C-alpha positions in Angstrom: 4.9 1.2 -1.2 2.2 1.4 -3.8 2.6 3.2 -7.1 0.4 3.7 -10.1 2.0 3.7 -13.5 -0.2 5.8 -15.8 0.1 4.9 -19.5 -0.4 7.7 -22.1 -0.5 7.6 -25.8 -0.8 10.6 -28.1 -3.9 10.8 -30.2 -1.9 11.0 -33.4 0.3 8.0 -32.5 -2.8 6.0 -31.4 -4.5 6.6 -34.8 -1.3 5.7 -36.6 -0.8 2.3 -35.1 -1.3 -0.5 -37.5 -3.4 -3.5 -36.6 -0.2 -5.5 -36.3 1.4 -3.0 -34.0 -1.8 -2.9 -31.8 -1.8 -6.7 -31.6 1.9 -6.9 -30.7 1.5 -4.1 -28.1 -1.4 -5.9 -26.5 0.5 -9.2 -26.5 3.6 -7.7 -25.1 1.6 -5.8 -22.4 -0.2 -8.9 -21.2 3.1 -10.9 -21.1 4.8 -8.1 -19.0 1.7 -7.9 -16.7 2.0 -11.7 -16.2 5.7 -11.4 -15.5 5.0 -8.7 -12.8 2.2 -10.8 -11.3 4.6 -13.8 -11.1 7.1 -11.6 -9.3 4.4 -10.6 -6.8 4.5 -6.9 -7.5 1.4 -6.4 -9.7 -1.7 -5.4 -7.8 -3.8 -4.5 -10.9 -3.5 -3.9 -14.6 -6.2 -2.0 -16.6 -6.6 -1.3 -20.3 -9.0 1.6 -20.8 -11.4 2.2 -23.7 -10.6 5.1 -26.0 -11.6 8.5 -24.5 -15.1 9.3 -25.5 -16.1 11.8 -22.8 -14.0 14.7 -21.7 -15.0 17.3 -19.1 -15.0 20.1 -20.1 -16.1 19.0 -23.6 -13.9 21.7 -25.2 -10.7 20.6 -23.5 -7.7 20.4 -25.8 -6.7 16.7 -25.4 -3.4 15.7 -26.9 -2.9 12.4 -25.1 -5.1 9.6 -23.9 -4.8 7.7 -20.7 -4.9 4.2 -22.2 -4.2 2.1 -19.1 -2.5 1.8 -15.8 -0.7 -0.6 -13.5 -0.8 -0.6 -9.8 2.4 -2.1 -8.4 3.8 -2.7 -4.9 7.5 -2.3 -4.6 10.0 -0.9 -2.0 11.0 2.4 -3.7 10.3 4.9 -6.4 13.5 3.9 -8.1 12.3 0.3 -8.4 8.9 1.5 -9.7 10.6 3.6 -12.3 12.7 0.6 -13.4 9.4 -1.4 -13.9 7.8 1.5 -15.7 10.7 1.7 -18.2 9.9 -1.8 -19.4 6.2 -1.2 -19.9 5.6 -1.9 -23.6 3.7 1.4 -24.2 6.9 3.3 -23.6 7.9 2.5 -27.2 4.9 4.5 -28.4 4.0 6.9 -25.6 5.0 7.6 -22.1 4.4 6.3 -18.5 4.0 8.5 -15.5 4.9 6.9 -12.1 3.0 8.3 -9.1 3.1 7.2 -5.4 -0.3 6.2 -4.1 -1.1 8.2 -0.9 -4.5 6.6 -0.1 -6.4 3.6 -1.2 -9.5 1.7 -0.2 -7.8 -1.6 -0.6 
């Protein structure tokens, strides 16, 4: 089964991260992505630029979608275990969703 792990970080927490914390988070995230790739479960990993455009423009945004992983595992339970170890969990949250349809 294919799952997407959506990584969210609050605007306040994002702004409060020190340069050292950002660097460590990026390093830990890349290392975990490599671990998942070596296990053969990672299909894609994406880091998104900060949100600059929101539709509608007056939406009250409290969290930013900062990245996502696409993983292929046997069950939702296994996907949740992987999501629990995503480094962003220390600062924000990860939402795990099954993929219903994909072009690939």
